[in-house]
N, C-alpha and C positions, 0 to 999 in steps of 0.2 A: 093508482096511476106511475105503482115504482117502476111496472115490469116494459113502457113507452120509447123507444126510441125513432131513430132515423139510419133509415140504410138505402145507398142508389141502387132508383131501379135499374131492374133486369128484364131483358126479353123473358122471363118467364110472365112478367105484367099485364105484358100487351092488351091484353082482354080485358083486366079488371079494371085498365086504362078506359080502356072501349067503353066501355060501359057506363064507371061514374059518367066519362063525354058527353056522353049523351040522354042521363037524368033527368028530367024536365026541367029540374031545379039550377038546374047548370045551366041547360043550356038560357033560359029564364039568365041569371043569371051574368052570362057571358054578350059579348058584341054584337055575335055568328052566330043568331040563332036559332039556326037549318039542325039535323038532325042533322050526323056525319057520318059518311056512310064508311062500311072498314074501312076498304081499301086504299082509300084515302087518311085515314087513320094508320094504316098499317103502317104507308107510304112514311107521313109523315114523323111515325116514331123509330121507321130506320132513320130518315135525317137526324133526329136529336139523338140516338146512341151514337152518332157519328159524328154531333158537331161539340168539340172542348165545352163553344164557348153558350153554348146549354146544357142543365145538369136536374138533375130529376132526381128528388127521392121520394122515400115511400111512407108515411112513419102508419109501424105498430105495433100492438101492447100485441106481445109474444108475440105470437105462428096472423095473426089477423091484421090484416089489411085495412086503417084507416081509414085513412084520406094521401092525396099527392102533393106538394108541391114543387113549382118548376122555378127554374131561376134563365130568363133572355141573357148575357153578356156580352157588353159593349163596353170595351174602357173600361171607364174605376167602377160603370153602372151596374148591375145586376135587375133585369125587372123580374118582378113574381106577379108570377100567378099559382093557386093553388082552391081546390078541390075538397068536402068532406066526406068521405059514402052519407051515402042517410040515414044507415041507420047509426050514427055515431054523431051523427049532430044538432045546435043546442048544447052537449053539452063539455066545452072551453079547451075540443082537440081545435081547433086555425089558430086558437091564439096558443095553444103549447109547439104546434108544425112552428109558424111563422118564429120564433122564439132557440128551439131547436137549430132547424136554415141557417139565420145567425152565428149563433154556436161556429154551426160544422162550415160559412163560408171566409168566419173568421182565423180560420186556422186551412183552409184547404182554398183559402183563397185571395192571397193577399192585395192581389193585385183590385179587386172588388171594396168601393167607398160610401158607394151606396146605395139602400135598397129601396125603390119606387112601386109602385105597383096603380094600375088605374082602375076604378069602382064606381058601378054603375049609379047611381043618385036610389033610387030604388033597394040597392045591395042592401040595407041595415045592417044581417047578422056583417059580410066584408067592411063595413067603417067603423064597425061599433073595436072588430079585429085588431082590424089596423091604426084605429087609436089608443089602444089600451095598449098597445103593444111600440107607444110613443111613434108614433108618423103621423107627423103633422103635415096636414090635408087644406087643399087647394079646391070647393068648385068652383070650374068650368062650364057655366050659364051656358056657353055654347054649345059644345057634348055632350051637355049632363051628365055630366061623369065627373072624381073626386080623384083627384090627384094625387098620389103617400108621396111620402119623404124620407127616406130614417138613415143620416149617416154615422156607420162604423166605424167610431171607439176602440181603438187597439193597448 
């Protein structure tokens, strides 16, 4: 895994992200489970690319696209969402992606002090990634989801 790195998402990634977003497991683990139409995805992508408070990275291994991670920033907090391509799930890339993202945020966005995530209660893989990455998890019984929080230390 010595050639694994994060790079900013660019316009050529729009179709990869569309395919990944509509992956069956990704849809099941999302809070909105409906298939996303392409035109809706493209509008969303354009808005993300234009928004300074949306940061998107692609995890790559050499030229292979492994996964994506997105942060929606508001004041001193960034809400994280990520997914790993089905071919690479279960190989530790989620945890690597979270770790690399934290390092980049520490350098690129010193205004961000906290990273948060919301995970569906049945999403065991993501719960494990956040817990092993040092996030504190709290279960919300009303929403049947976990809330994860990590304070970034500089």
